[in-house]
N, C-alpha and C positions, 0 to 999 in steps of 0.2 A: 160333091168330095169335097170333105171338109179337109183343115190342111195338113192333120196326120197321113192324110193316108198319098200314094207313091202312084198306084194305078189305078185307072179306071174300074169300074165297076164290069161294065162289060169286057172290059183288057181280063179281065182277072175271071172271070167265067171261060172266057177263051182260053186260056191258056191251063185252067182245070181241066176242062174238055181236053186240051191236047197231049196235057199228065195220063187222062182214064184211054185214053185212043193207045199211047205210046206204052204202058205197061199194061195194056189189053184186058180194061178191066167193065168194058162197060154188059158185059154179059152179067158181071158178078155187080153191076150198081143197074140194072134191067130194074127196074118196077113191079114189073110183069112178076120177077120172081118174088119176090120180098115178102114179108110180111110186115104189118104195120109196126113192128118194136123195130125190125130191120130199116124200113122207112127214115121213120124216125133218129135212128142213130146216123142212119147214110144223110140225111138233113142235115147235122148236126156236124157231123165230120165236113162234109160239104161248106157249111156257112163257114168253119173255125179256119180251113184253107182259103176259102175265097177272100177272107177276115186281112190274113198273111201275106196271099198274094198284090190286097190292094195297098197294105201298108209296105212294101218293099224285101219284108222278111222271107216269104216265099219266095223265089223263081222254080223255073220250069224251065232244066239246062236246053240247049239243043238237040239232043240226046231222047229228052221229054222226062227226067228223071225230075223228082224234086230236089231240091236244094234250100234248107230252112239255115238263117243266118238269128240263131235265139237274138230275141231281146236283150234276157237279162244274163243267161250264160255268157260266156270268156269266151269258151273252148275252142270258137269257131263253126265254121261252118258245116251242116252235115248233110252228107247226101245221101236221099234213098233210095236205095239201087230195086231191080223189080225182085218181087221173092223168091225165091226159093225152097224146096223141098225143108230143107237144113232150117231155116225161118221156125216150124215146125216141129222141128225136133229138136229145137233149141227150148223151145215152148215144155214137150215133153221129156226134158231132163229133169224140171219144177218140182218140187210139193205137188199132189192135189192140192188142190184149195189156193195155191200162194198165186192168185190172180197176174196182181201186179208183178212180180218177181219172171211167170211166165210172161209178163207186155214185154217187161223189160227185155227179159232173152230174145224175144223174136227182133223188138226194134234193133239190140245190137247188131246182131245176122244181119239183118235187113241193110243195113249200113257203114256194118264194117268198122263200129267203134267199140269201146269197149263199154260192157254193162255199166259200168263204177258212172259213164261220162252220164246214161241216162237219171240215175240214184240220186244222183247230186244236184241234178237239174232242179231249177225254181220252176213252180208249177204254171205258170204261165206262158212259157216255154215247150213242158212236156207235155202241155194240149195240145199246142202242136203236132207234135212227134206221134202222138198216141193215134190222133186224128188219121196220119197220113197209113201209119201201120195199119189201122183197125180198115181202113179201102184194101189192103192188102189183105187181111187174112180175116175179115170177116166172112 
C-alpha cells in the first residue's frame, strides 16, 4: 500500500461488501444475472469505490450507507441513502436522451443534495458518485 492509501485493500473490499449487504444489492450484483457489458460496468464501479475507500474519501457508516468526502469539491460529505422509486421518477422528469441530466437527477434524489451540487462537481469526484449511483440504478 503506497503512502496515499489510508485503508488496506482487503479492508476496503470488506467495507464494499458491507455496503452491498446493507443496501440489499447482492442480487443486482450477482454475476449470474449479468451480461458481459454489465459485468464490465460493475467491475469498473467496484474498482472506483474500492480505490475511494482505500484513499479514505469513501466510508461506510454504521448504517451501511456510503459517505463520500470529495477530494476536489468543497461542499462537504455526501451520504448515499438507499435508493427508492423516486430516483427513477427523477430520471423520468428529464428529456429523452439527456443521460447526464438523468444521472444527476437520480444522484440528487439518492443523496438528498441539490442537482447543482453534481452539475458543478469536478470529474474526479463525480466519477465516484456516479459509480455509487450505478450500483443502485444499474
